[in-house]
KOLLOMI-637687 format. One record per residue (C-alpha): residue number from 1; residue in one letter; x negated, y negated, z. Coordinates in nm, 3 decimals. Layout:
<pts>
PT  pos  code  u  v  w
PT  NUM  a  X  Y  Z
...
</pts>
This chain:
<pts>
PT  pos  code  u  v  w
PT  1  m  -0.002  0.002  -0.006
PT  2  k  -0.118  -0.350  -0.076
PT  3  g  -0.094  -0.579  0.225
PT  4  s  0.081  -0.849  0.031
PT  5  d  0.370  -0.602  -0.051
PT  6  l  0.434  -0.521  0.319
PT  7  l  0.688  -0.653  0.560
PT  8  v  0.589  -0.571  0.915
PT  9  g  0.814  -0.558  1.221
PT  10  i  1.184  -0.546  1.292
PT  11  n  1.247  -0.922  1.246
PT  12  a  1.080  -0.945  0.913
PT  13  v  1.251  -0.640  0.769
PT  14  e  1.588  -0.745  0.909
PT  15  a  1.554  -1.092  0.747
PT  16  a  1.476  -0.931  0.410
PT  17  l  1.777  -0.707  0.438
PT  18  r  2.001  -1.007  0.513
PT  19  h  1.875  -1.236  0.250
PT  20  d  1.730  -1.021  -0.041
PT  21  a  1.783  -0.654  0.013
PT  22  s  1.743  -0.590  -0.364
PT  23  a  1.373  -0.681  -0.331
PT  24  l  1.309  -0.398  -0.079
PT  25  v  1.150  -0.082  -0.233
PT  26  e  1.166  0.131  0.084
PT  27  v  1.181  0.107  0.461
PT  28  l  0.944  0.322  0.667
PT  29  v  1.029  0.390  1.034
PT  30  e  0.843  0.567  1.303
PT  31  q  0.919  0.930  1.322
PT  32  g  1.102  1.027  1.638
PT  33  a  1.149  0.668  1.754
PT  34  h  1.452  0.600  1.981
PT  35  n  1.467  0.226  1.941
PT  36  r  1.836  0.120  1.890
PT  37  r  1.737  -0.176  1.674
PT  38  v  1.534  0.047  1.453
PT  39  k  1.832  0.283  1.409
PT  40  d  2.068  -0.004  1.331
PT  41  l  1.813  -0.142  1.079
PT  42  s  1.782  0.201  0.917
PT  43  d  2.163  0.228  0.888
PT  44  a  2.186  -0.123  0.740
PT  45  a  1.912  -0.043  0.486
PT  46  r  2.085  0.278  0.370
PT  47  e  2.419  0.089  0.339
PT  48  a  2.238  -0.159  0.119
PT  49  g  2.110  0.115  -0.103
PT  50  v  1.747  0.103  0.025
PT  51  a  1.561  0.429  0.077
PT  52  v  1.452  0.495  0.441
PT  53  h  1.171  0.730  0.525
PT  54  a  1.042  0.852  0.862
PT  55  r  0.663  0.855  0.904
PT  56  p  0.419  0.933  1.194
PT  57  r  0.316  0.638  1.396
PT  58  e  -0.044  0.695  1.288
PT  59  f  0.068  0.638  0.928
PT  60  l  0.228  0.305  1.016
PT  61  d  -0.078  0.197  1.217
PT  62  k  -0.309  0.269  0.915
PT  63  a  -0.076  0.103  0.667
PT  64  t  -0.064  -0.219  0.866
PT  65  g  -0.427  -0.227  0.975
PT  66  g  -0.319  -0.201  1.339
PT  67  m  -0.069  -0.485  1.335
PT  68  r  0.215  -0.466  1.585
PT  69  h  0.485  -0.312  1.369
PT  70  q  0.752  -0.209  1.627
PT  71  g  0.801  0.114  1.443
PT  72  v  0.920  -0.050  1.117
PT  73  i  0.754  -0.161  0.800
PT  74  a  0.886  -0.200  0.446
PT  75  r  0.749  -0.212  0.094
PT  76  w  0.900  -0.481  -0.117
PT  77  t  0.857  -0.701  -0.426
PT  78  p  0.768  -1.055  -0.319
PT  79  p  0.939  -1.352  -0.495
PT  80  a  0.756  -1.505  -0.792
PT  81  e  0.497  -1.760  -0.685
PT  82  l  0.578  -2.120  -0.756
PT  83  g  0.321  -2.365  -0.890
PT  84  e  0.268  -2.732  -0.925
PT  85  h  0.485  -2.754  -1.237
PT  86  d  0.781  -2.653  -1.020
PT  87  l  0.746  -2.947  -0.777
PT  88  g  0.921  -3.209  -1.002
PT  89  r  1.215  -2.976  -1.061
PT  90  l  1.266  -2.901  -0.690
PT  91  v  1.244  -3.268  -0.589
PT  92  e  1.478  -3.380  -0.864
PT  93  a  1.736  -3.121  -0.755
PT  94  a  1.713  -3.238  -0.393
PT  95  g  1.749  -3.608  -0.483
PT  96  r  1.739  -3.847  -0.186
PT  97  e  1.745  -3.551  0.051
PT  98  a  1.405  -3.429  -0.082
PT  99  l  1.186  -3.321  0.215
PT  100  v  0.845  -3.167  0.125
PT  101  l  0.595  -3.024  0.372
PT  102  v  0.228  -3.048  0.257
PT  103  l  -0.010  -2.829  0.463
PT  104  d  -0.370  -2.927  0.399
PT  105  g  -0.586  -2.632  0.497
PT  106  v  -0.404  -2.442  0.764
PT  107  q  -0.608  -2.124  0.821
PT  108  d  -0.444  -1.942  1.116
PT  109  p  -0.166  -1.712  0.993
PT  110  h  0.036  -1.755  1.311
PT  111  n  0.029  -2.131  1.275
PT  112  l  0.135  -2.108  0.909
PT  113  g  0.419  -1.875  1.001
PT  114  a  0.539  -2.104  1.276
PT  115  c  0.520  -2.404  1.028
PT  116  l  0.726  -2.214  0.779
PT  117  r  0.978  -2.120  1.042
PT  118  s  1.028  -2.492  1.127
PT  119  a  1.034  -2.580  0.760
PT  120  e  1.318  -2.333  0.691
PT  121  a  1.511  -2.458  0.998
PT  122  a  1.474  -2.817  0.876
PT  123  g  1.593  -2.734  0.527
PT  124  v  1.274  -2.843  0.348
PT  125  t  1.278  -2.869  -0.027
PT  126  a  0.933  -2.708  -0.065
PT  127  v  0.616  -2.629  0.124
PT  128  v  0.294  -2.707  -0.065
PT  129  l  -0.011  -2.500  0.014
PT  130  p  -0.360  -2.514  -0.145
PT  131  k  -0.491  -2.188  -0.283
PT  132  d  -0.844  -2.250  -0.149
PT  133  k  -0.962  -2.288  0.209
PT  134  a  -0.622  -2.199  0.350
PT  135  v  -0.441  -1.883  0.457
PT  136  g  -0.200  -1.735  0.207
PT  137  i  0.133  -1.559  0.260
PT  138  t  0.010  -1.246  0.450
PT  139  p  0.211  -0.983  0.632
PT  140  t  0.108  -1.167  0.955
PT  141  v  0.242  -1.492  0.821
PT  142  r  0.575  -1.327  0.726
PT  143  t  0.611  -1.170  1.065
PT  144  a  0.529  -1.496  1.247
PT  145  s  0.773  -1.687  1.024
PT  146  a  1.063  -1.449  1.120
PT  147  g  1.147  -1.416  0.744
PT  148  a  1.123  -1.788  0.670
PT  149  a  0.825  -1.727  0.446
PT  150  d  1.056  -1.567  0.193
PT  151  r  1.339  -1.811  0.216
PT  152  v  1.147  -2.140  0.179
PT  153  p  1.019  -2.238  -0.171
PT  154  i  0.639  -2.218  -0.134
PT  155  v  0.432  -2.392  -0.396
PT  156  r  0.067  -2.283  -0.416
PT  157  v  -0.160  -2.533  -0.594
PT  158  t  -0.523  -2.529  -0.707
PT  159  n  -0.552  -2.910  -0.665
PT  160  l  -0.369  -3.050  -0.367
PT  161  a  -0.453  -3.419  -0.461
PT  162  r  -0.292  -3.368  -0.799
PT  163  a  0.014  -3.214  -0.640
PT  164  i  0.050  -3.518  -0.412
PT  165  e  0.030  -3.742  -0.714
PT  166  t  0.305  -3.543  -0.879
PT  167  l  0.522  -3.592  -0.569
PT  168  k  0.453  -3.974  -0.575
PT  169  k  0.536  -4.001  -0.943
PT  170  a  0.871  -3.823  -0.858
PT  171  g  0.956  -4.097  -0.604
PT  172  v  0.850  -3.916  -0.293
PT  173  w  0.678  -4.128  -0.004
PT  174  i  0.394  -3.941  0.164
PT  175  t  0.342  -3.972  0.540
PT  176  g  0.032  -3.806  0.684
PT  177  l  -0.003  -3.712  1.046
PT  178  a  -0.325  -3.834  1.203
PT  179  g  -0.400  -3.905  1.564
PT  180  e  -0.568  -4.238  1.478
PT  181  g  -0.281  -4.350  1.262
PT  182  d  -0.187  -4.717  1.297
PT  183  t  0.193  -4.653  1.306
PT  184  a  0.394  -4.426  1.541
PT  185  l  0.584  -4.160  1.355
PT  186  y  0.913  -4.281  1.492
PT  187  a  0.857  -4.626  1.328
PT  188  v  0.821  -4.490  0.976
PT  189  d  1.127  -4.492  0.758
PT  190  l  1.185  -4.125  0.665
PT  191  k  1.539  -4.151  0.528
PT  192  g  1.456  -4.132  0.158
PT  193  p  1.274  -3.871  -0.047
PT  194  v  0.965  -3.799  0.173
PT  195  a  0.676  -3.562  0.223
PT  196  i  0.503  -3.486  0.555
PT  197  a  0.139  -3.404  0.518
PT  198  v  -0.031  -3.211  0.803
PT  199  g  -0.400  -3.117  0.826
PT  200  g  -0.566  -2.793  0.934
PT  201  e  -0.658  -2.678  1.278
PT  202  s  -1.011  -2.804  1.304
PT  203  d  -1.049  -3.122  1.092
PT  204  g  -0.692  -3.237  1.025
PT  205  l  -0.621  -3.406  0.695
PT  206  r  -0.908  -3.414  0.453
PT  207  r  -1.030  -3.763  0.345
PT  208  l  -0.881  -3.748  -0.006
PT  209  t  -0.548  -3.635  0.123
PT  210  r  -0.551  -3.922  0.376
PT  211  d  -0.631  -4.170  0.108
PT  212  l  -0.335  -4.057  -0.105
PT  213  c  -0.081  -4.093  0.182
PT  214  d  0.143  -4.397  0.176
PT  215  f  0.141  -4.394  0.561
PT  216  l  -0.071  -4.247  0.833
PT  217  a  0.136  -4.193  1.142
PT  218  r  0.060  -4.065  1.485
PT  219  i  0.283  -3.876  1.728
PT  220  p  0.274  -4.075  2.053
PT  221  m  0.146  -3.876  2.350
PT  222  r  0.107  -3.960  2.717
PT  223  g  -0.110  -3.665  2.834
PT  224  a  -0.481  -3.617  2.817
PT  225  v  -0.491  -3.377  2.524
PT  226  e  -0.625  -3.527  2.203
PT  227  s  -0.401  -3.342  1.952
PT  228  l  -0.112  -3.109  1.920
PT  229  n  -0.103  -2.766  1.763
PT  230  v  -0.046  -2.795  1.388
PT  231  s  0.277  -2.602  1.409
PT  232  v  0.409  -2.819  1.698
PT  233  a  0.321  -3.136  1.515
PT  234  t  0.491  -3.010  1.200
PT  235  g  0.816  -2.928  1.388
PT  236  i  0.820  -3.271  1.557
PT  237  a  0.776  -3.451  1.223
PT  238  l  1.029  -3.246  1.024
PT  239  f  1.301  -3.287  1.286
PT  240  e  1.227  -3.660  1.317
PT  241  v  1.318  -3.677  0.946
PT  242  l  1.647  -3.499  1.020
PT  243  r  1.711  -3.732  1.314
PT  244  q  1.665  -4.038  1.108
PT  245  r  1.892  -3.893  0.837
PT  246  g  2.164  -3.840  1.096
PT  247  a  2.161  -3.457  1.085
PT  248  a  2.393  -3.303  1.333
</pts>
């Protein structure tokens, strides 16, 4: 099995069954397991026409490279990857409600998964990820995202700066999060078509990305810590957009 074709864990497989069961090739469950959720998931898969097979725990451990699989993995066909040429179409379809998340070099799969989970909950138009020097959509990312990785339009680009220029030409205003930003996030007008740009875990936004942002905003903090986890900062920014737009 190729890692990119695996869904690992109960939540990830349940999400795929709910949202795109036709993409599942087969579900593999631990032989002899007595977990009620695993049984319910197996029944749901069979009802959806997906083959279910029991395998020894050692088989599942080897297939996942030792990941915590909870006795369930699935082989599936991932959705087609979107590219820079899809950005304009997505933004145009969203109109004034366009909300794009640009992640500049996030390398931890758990952080990316958490960012995608927040993005899906906020109803983002697209998430833009660079292909280089950043984590891709791995089984760990899918598990950490609780299925959001396969419900949010993810655009992988070879040139992040060019993708940002594409967004700007489409009428999207770019706000980058930076601790030294001159403006508090809550003072930035986020009610029109906007993109939130968030940097990686170690260095934050790269210089070129910063230079292309229309605004650099900080999240006000009162404690002694210098910065927030990238997924926490992402969630705060995305839901500030929704707050300003009057989302219930």
